[in-house]
N, C-alpha and C positions, 0 to 999 in steps of 0.2 A: 715398257708397255705392259699393262696388266695382263695376267694370264687369260682372263675371260675374253678380253678384246682380241687377243691373238687367235684364240680358237674361233671366235665369231668370224673374223676375217678369213680364217682358213675354211670355215664351213661355207661361206659365201663363194669362195673361189672354187670349191669343189662342186657345189650344186648349181652355180650360175644364177642363183636367186638370193633373196634376203632371208631364206630359212635354211637351217641345217637339217640333216637327216637324223633319224633316231640313233643310228650307229655313231654319228659324229658326236651327238650329245653324250652317249655312253662313254665314248673315248675321252671326251672332255672331262667328264666327272671322274673317270678313272685316273687320268693324268693329273687332275687337280689334287686328288687325294694323295697320289704318290708324291707329288712335288711338295705338298704340305707336310707329309711325314718326313721327307728329306730335310725340309727347312727346320722342322722341330728338332730333328737329330743334330743338325749343324749348330742350332742355337744351344742345345744342351752341351755339346762338345766345347763350344766357345765359353760357356759359363764355367765348365770344369777347368778349362785352361786359365781363365781369369782368376779363379780362386787360388791358383798356385803361383801367381805372379803379382808384382807390385807395379802398377802403371805410373810412370813419372811424367807429369806435364813438363813443358819446356820452361815455363816462367813461374817463379815463386810469387804468390800473392798473399799467402797466409789464410786463404779461404778453403772451405770444404774439408775441414779437419774433424768432422763428425761431432760427437758429443764432447770431445776433448778440445773444445775451441771456445772462443768468446761467445758465439751464439749458442754453443752447446752446453754452457755452464749450467743453465737452468735444467736441461735434461740430465746432467750429471748429478745435480742435487736431488732430482726426482728419483733417479735410479738408486741413489744412496738411501733415501727415505724408504723406498720399496724394499731394499735389501735388509734394512733394519727391521722392518715389519715381518718380512719372511723369516728372518733368523729367529725371531721370537716365536713365530708360529711353528717352525720346524722343531725347535728345542722343546717346546711344550708338547708337541705330538710325540716326539721320541721318548720323553720321560714318562708319558702316560702309557706307552706300550708295556713297559715292565710292571708298573704298578697295577694296571688293570688286568694284565694276564696273570700275575701272581694272585690277585684277588679271585679271579675266575678259577684258577687251579685249586685254591683253598676250599672252594665249594664242592669240589669233586673228590670223593674219597680215593678213587683210583682213576686218575686222568687217562684218557685213551692215548694210544700211541701217536695219533695225529697231533694231540696237544703237546706231547713231549717233543715231537719233531718241530712243531711251530715255536715252542719255547726256545729251543736251541737256535732256530733260525732268527728269532728276535735278537738273541745275544749276538749272533753273527752279524745281523744287520746293524746293530748299534756300533759294533767294532768297525764295520766297514765305513760308517759315517765318520768315526773318529779318524781313521787312517786316510780317508779321502779329503776331509775338510781341514785337518791340522796343517797340511802343507800350504794352504792358502794364507796362513799367517806369514810364511816366508815370501809368498807372492806379494803380499801387502808391503813387505819390506823392500822388495825389488821395485815395486811401483813407486815407493817413497824415494828410493835412490834415483830412479829415472826422473822423477819430478825435480829433485835437487839438481841433477845434471842439466836438465832443461832450463831451470831458472838461472843457473850459473852461466849457461851458454847465452841466454838472453842478456844477462848483465855484461858479459864480455862484448857482445855486439853493441850494446848501448854506449859503452865507454871507449869503444875501439875506433881509432882513426885509420885503421887498416895499415898501421905501421908494423904490425907483427903478423903477417899472413900465415907463417907456419903454426903459430899458436891457434889461430882461428881454424885452420884445416885439421889440426890434431884434435881439437875439441869436437869438431863436427864429425870426424871419423869415429871417435870414441863413442859419441852419442849414437851414431848409426849402429855400431856393434852392440851397444848396450840394449837398445830397443829390440834388436833382433833376438837377443837372448831372452829378454822378458816376454816377448810375444810367443816364442816357441815353448817356454816353460808354462805359460798361461794356457796355451792351447792343449798341452798335455793334461793339465788339471781339469779343463773342461771335458775332455774325453772321459776322464775318470768319473766325473759327476754324471755324465750320460750313462756310463756303464752301471753306476750305482742305481740310477733310476730304473734301468732295464732289469737289474737283479731284483729290486723291490717289487716291481710290477710282474715280473715273470716267475719269481720263485716264492717270495713271501706272500704275495696275494693269494695264490692257489692254496698255500699251506693254511693260511688263516680261514679261507673259505671252507676247506675240508674239515677244520675243527668245528665250525658252525654246522656243517652238514651232518657230521657224525655225532655231534653232541646230543642233539635231540632233546635238550633240556627245555624247561619252561621257566617263566618268571625271571628272577634275578640273573640266572645264567645266560639266558637268551639276550637280555638287555645288555649285559657286559660284552658279550661277543659282538653284538651289533654296534656297540660303541667303539670297540676296538677296530672293526672294519671301517667305520665312518672316519675315525682318526687316520687310519692307514690310507684311505682314499684321498683325504685332504692333504696328507703328507706328500703323496705322489704328485698331486697337482702343484703344491707349493714348490717342490723340487724342480718341476718343469719351468715354473715362473722364474725361479732363481737362476736356472740355466739360461733363460732368455736375457736376464740382466747381465750375466757374465758374457753373453754373446755381444751385448752392446759394448762392453769394455774391450773385448777382443777386436771388434770393428774399429773402435777408437784408436787402439794401438796400431792397427794396420794403416789407418789414415795418417797418424803421426809419422809412421815409417815412410809412407809415400811422400809426405811433405818434406821430410828430411832429405830424401833423394831428390825432390824437386829443387830444394834450396841449393844442394850441392851442384846440381846440373846448371842452375841459373848462375851461380858464382863462376863456374867453369866457362860458361858462354860469354860472360861480360866481365873479363878481368880488367883491373885498373892498368891503364897504359897511357901512352901519349895521346890517344884518341879521347878528346874531351866528352864526346857523346857516350862512348862506352863507359868512361869513368863516372859520368852522371847516372847512367842506368845502374851501374854496379852499386853506387852509394845509395841509390833510391831503394834498393832491396833491403838494405841493412835495418832501417827502422821498422819495416814491416816484419822482418824475421825476428827482431828483438822483442817486439810486442807480442807476436804469436807465441814465442817460446815461453814467455813469462805467464801469459794467460792459460796456455795449455798445461803448464806446470801446476797452476792453481786448480784446474779441473782434475788433474791426476791425483791431487791430494784428497779430493772427494772420493775417488775410487779407492784410495788407500783405506779410508775410514770404512767404506762398505765391505771391502775384503776382510778387514780385521774383524768386523762384526760377524761376517759369514763364517769365518774360521772359529769364532768363539763358541759356535755350536759344539765343537769338539770338546772344549774345556767344560762346557755345561754338562755334557754327557759323562765325562770322566768324574766330575764332582758328584753328580747325582747318583752314579753307580758306585760311589765310594772307591773309585779307582785312584790313580795318581799315587800320592805318598802312602795312603792307607793300604793299597794293594801290595805294597812291598813288605808289610808287617805280617809276620806269620800268625799273630794272634787275631788278625782281622780277616784272614782268608776264609775261614769257615763262616764268619758273620756276614761277609759280603761276597757270596759265590758268583755274583754277576759283575764284579768289579772290572773296569776297563781302564787301561793305562796305555798312553801312547809311547 
């Protein structure tokens, strides 16, 4: 029974008429607010609990696997295209930092302390990008390995007559372990990307703004500083968008893990035995699982390409700053004081 109806009935009972007293109305509003707050708190607690667990349906259907599925292949391609565009934008913005700031410093015979601090923070920011994004190259390798395992598992199911159950279970358990490792590692990488954005917005943004505030210059100097701040603002926005794309991949991994658990649960509930109905149900799952595994593997390969492009920002920065091999040569150290090498 709805809350308002319960209080209306209570009011009628107390007053003996079709109207409630002012006191009853106040109590009704107060109780409604309290119960609404309690319901919101309970919903938040339930959401937090759900984030930490994988819900496993009882029957495998191969559906609801997110963007890493047959229906989600288009979304995977769109995410890949978005990541390619973002990687180019971020790389361009980062390389402009050093060029434009060096140019601005060359216009100042004696740069203020705020400019020196900002210059050091820019170098630190570029290094942070390198060290945060370079590991995504290994994440791409792990995604590729997972895609290969999923495809092999689908092939095993396609040609299997269930004559070798141990091999099927071993492959399924290995796949479940592998996806857990990939998901946990990817989640750590996403946390580092979020921390990188927080550092850019919370540390480098005020430093660049202070340079503009204290510079007090006119003409070319002001234009350069404004351009640097515009690039910085767009960079922060692009990093947030990239984090959203990474969030889609993380959600896809969680869906795949959930469906692996669903498949395992379904196979346990319908084992092949003398019961012909159970045997039919068990064998009916196999083609669905085989098709799902292969198509999900194909979508994972799209994620591999996107992650590889995202991690290439690191290589771009190292090359642009004359890091890498050149940074290890003593005769180049003075020539490339801003060199970065992973």
